[in-house]
C-alpha positions in Angstrom: 0.0 0.0 0.0 1.4 3.4 -0.9 2.3 5.9 1.9 -0.5 8.1 3.1 -0.7 11.3 1.1 1.1 9.9 -1.9 -0.5 10.1 -5.3 -1.4 7.2 -7.5 1.7 5.4 -8.9 2.4 6.7 -12.4 2.9 3.6 -14.4 0.3 1.0 -15.5 2.5 -1.8 -14.3 2.6 -0.3 -10.8 -1.1 0.2 -10.7 -1.8 -3.4 -11.8 0.7 -4.6 -9.2 -1.1 -2.7 -6.5 -4.4 -4.3 -7.5 -3.0 -7.8 -7.6 -1.3 -7.3 -4.2 -4.7 -6.4 -2.8 -5.8 -10.1 -3.0 -4.4 -11.9 0.0 -4.9 -15.4 -1.4 -6.7 -17.7 -3.8 -9.9 -17.5 -1.8 -9.9 -13.7 -1.4 -12.9 -12.0 -3.0 -13.1 -8.2 -3.3 -15.6 -5.7 -4.6 -14.6 -2.7 -6.7 -15.0 -0.5 -3.6 -12.6 -2.8 -1.6 -10.0 -2.6 -4.4 -10.2 1.1 -4.7 -10.0 1.6 -0.9 -7.0 -0.8 -0.5 -5.0 0.6 -3.4 -6.1 4.2 -3.0 -6.6 4.4 -6.8 -9.5 6.4 -8.2 -12.6 4.2 -8.5 -12.7 4.7 -12.3 -9.1 3.8 -12.7 -9.4 0.7 -10.6 -12.5 -0.4 -12.6 -10.7 0.1 -15.9 -7.7 -2.0 -14.8 -9.9 -4.7 -13.2 -11.7 -5.1 -16.5 -8.4 -5.5 -18.3 -7.2 -8.1 -15.8 -10.5 -10.0 -16.1 -10.2 -9.9 -19.9 -6.8 -11.5 -19.8 -7.7 -14.1 -17.1 -5.6 -12.6 -14.3 -8.8 -12.1 -12.3 -12.3 -13.6 -12.4 -15.5 -11.5 -11.8 -18.9 -12.6 -10.5 -21.8 -11.0 -8.7 -19.9 -11.4 -5.4 -16.8 -9.6 -6.6 -13.3 -10.2 -8.0 -11.0 -13.1 -7.3 -7.7 -14.4 -8.6 -8.1 -15.9 -12.1 -6.6 -18.9 -13.9 -3.4 -17.1 -14.9 -2.6 -15.8 -11.5 -3.3 -19.1 -9.8 -1.2 -20.9 -12.4 1.9 -19.0 -11.4 1.7 -20.9 -8.1 2.4 -24.2 -9.8 2.1 -26.4 -12.9 -1.4 -27.5 -12.2 -2.9 -24.2 -13.5 -4.4 -23.5 -10.1 -6.5 -26.7 -10.1 -4.7 -28.6 -7.4 -7.5 -28.2 -4.9 -10.1 -29.5 -7.3 -7.9 -32.5 -8.2 -7.3 -33.3 -4.5 -11.0 -33.2 -3.7 -12.0 -35.3 -6.7 -9.3 -37.9 -6.9 -10.7 -40.3 -4.3 -14.2 -40.0 -5.8 -12.9 -40.8 -9.3 -11.3 -44.0 -8.1 -14.5 -44.9 -6.2 -16.5 -44.4 -9.3 -14.1 -46.5 -11.4 -14.0 -49.3 -8.9 -17.8 -49.3 -8.4 -18.7 -49.3 -12.1 -15.7 -50.6 -14.1 -16.1 -47.6 -16.4 -13.5 -44.8 -17.0 -13.8 -41.8 -14.7 -12.8 -38.3 -15.7 -12.2 -34.9 -14.1 -12.2 -31.9 -16.4 -12.5 -28.1 -16.4 -13.4 -25.5 -19.0 -10.6 -23.9 -20.9 -12.1 -21.6 -23.5 -14.2 -23.6 -25.8 -12.5 -26.9 -24.7 -12.7 -29.3 -21.8 -9.3 -29.8 -20.3 -8.8 -33.2 -18.6 -7.2 -32.9 -15.1 -7.5 -36.6 -14.2 -8.5 -40.0 -15.5 -9.1 -43.2 -13.6 -9.1 -46.1 -16.1 -9.1 -49.8 -15.4 -9.3 -52.2 -18.3 -11.4 -49.9 -20.5 -8.9 -46.9 -20.3 -7.3 -47.5 -23.7 -10.7 -47.7 -25.4 -11.6 -44.2 -24.3 -9.6 -41.7 -26.4 -8.8 -39.2 -23.6 -5.7 -38.4 -21.6 -4.7 -36.2 -18.6 -3.7 -32.9 -20.1 -5.7 -33.5 -23.2 -8.6 -31.5 -24.6 -11.9 -32.0 -26.3 -14.5 -29.5 -27.7 -16.7 -28.5 -24.8 -20.0 -28.8 -26.8 -19.1 -32.3 -28.0 -18.7 -34.0 -24.5 -21.1 -34.9 -21.7 -18.6 -33.4 -19.3 -18.5 -30.1 -21.1 -22.3 -29.9 -21.5 -22.7 -30.6 -17.8 -20.6 -27.6 -17.0 -22.2 -25.3 -19.7 -25.7 -26.0 -18.3 -24.8 -23.9 -15.2 -23.7 -20.9 -17.2 -25.9 -18.0 -18.5 -26.8 -18.3 -22.2 -24.6 -15.2 -23.0 -21.6 -16.9 -21.4 -22.2 -20.1 -23.4 -22.4 -18.2 -26.6 -19.2 -16.3 -25.8 -17.4 -19.6 -25.5 -18.8 -21.6 -28.4 -20.5 -19.1 -30.7 -24.0 -19.6 -32.1 -25.6 -22.2 -29.8 -29.3 -22.6 -30.7 -29.5 -26.4 -30.6 -27.0 -26.5 -27.8 -29.2 -24.3 -25.6 -32.0 -26.9 -26.1 -29.7 -29.7 -25.0 -28.5 -27.7 -21.9 -32.2 -27.2 -21.0 -32.6 -31.0 -21.0 -29.5 -31.3 -18.8 -31.1 -28.9 -16.3 -34.4 -30.9 -16.5 -32.4 -34.0 -15.6 -31.1 -32.2 -12.5 -27.6 -31.6 -14.0 -26.9 -34.9 -15.6 -25.6 -34.8 -19.2 -25.4 -37.8 -21.5 -23.3 -38.6 -24.6 -24.3 -41.6 -26.6 -22.1 -43.2 -29.2 -19.7 -40.4 -30.2 -16.5 -42.2 -31.5 -18.0 -45.4 -30.0 -18.0 -43.9 -26.5 -20.9 -43.2 -24.2 -20.7 -41.0 -21.1 -22.7 -39.4 -18.3 -21.4 -36.3 -16.4 -22.3 -33.8 -13.7 -20.8 -30.5 -12.7 -18.9 -29.7 -9.6 -20.2 -26.3 -8.6 -19.5 -23.5 -6.1 -21.3 -20.4 -5.0 -20.5 -18.6 -8.3 -21.2 -21.5 -10.7 -19.4 -24.6 -12.1 -15.7 -25.1 -11.5 -15.3 -28.6 -13.0 -17.1 -31.7 -14.0 -17.0 -35.5 -13.4 -17.9 -38.1 -15.9 -18.1 -41.9 -16.4 -17.4 -43.2 -19.9 -17.4 -46.6 -21.6 -18.5 -48.3 -24.8 -22.0 -48.3 -26.2 -23.0 -51.1 -23.8 -22.3 -48.9 -20.7 -25.3 -48.8 -18.4 -25.5 -45.0 -18.2 -28.9 -44.7 -16.6 -27.8 -47.1 -13.8 -24.6 -45.3 -13.0 -25.8 -41.7 -13.5 -26.9 -41.3 -9.8 -23.4 -42.3 -8.7 -21.9 -39.5 -10.9 -24.4 -36.9 -9.6 -23.6 -37.9 -6.0 -19.8 -37.8 -6.5 -20.1 -34.3 -8.0 -22.1 -33.2 -4.9 -19.5 -34.7 -2.6 -16.7 -32.9 -4.5 -18.7 -29.6 -4.3 -19.1 -30.2 -0.5 -15.4 -30.8 0.0 -14.5 -27.7 -1.9 -17.2 -25.2 -0.9 -19.4 -26.6 1.9 -23.0 -27.8 2.3 -24.7 -24.9 0.6 -23.0 -25.2 -2.7 -23.3 -29.0 -2.7 -27.1 -28.9 -2.1 -27.9 -26.1 -4.5 -30.5 -27.6 -6.8 -31.1 -27.0 -10.5 -34.5 -25.5 -11.3 -36.3 -27.1 -14.2 -36.2 -25.0 -17.3 -33.7 -22.5 -16.0 -30.7 -21.6 -13.8 -31.2 -21.3 -10.0 
């Protein structure tokens, strides 16, 4: 924080550094007013810089304020800031795989793609063309659609472009209380559910197998695992937040 009575720092880099330093950790959440007060920058200046930092993924913005974004968290390690999600989901992935014999996945949104953070395989692993660190188009996967169903329509279109038929499928996902299905793409079937927090989805879990996979039977297990991961990361309120038929909660 600059000394009392000093003016705003002259360079953009210094101002951006002041704003980033205002966030005390990965869970810190600040409003515009908090940022302006902590940095002693004019509110309009702070707002302009915050918008630029959000645009370039250094910060994220939601109705509850600003928090550190993917780029900032990624500087803390090679996992892109997803270590907590992986740690919370890893035992659940293995339980799903052991209970069903199918291939369990953990993935997050990265632009218009799903980025796979983890995979628990078993004998079917080689038959499912995914890998940790790999990507797939978000609209083409059950895991991606399970996450997209929790976003506002404008956010979906910003990620994937024109999305008329996709919006209809996402409505069906919401009507199924968050369960998304994929049947037969590349010979693979899957069912997925989102891991969500107070501000929306942060990741997704899926089970995948061949066309004989009993998706309807294992779907409740996927939904329950996603709720348990949400609880581990964010607490009871996030885990129990229900989908509302036909729209977002």
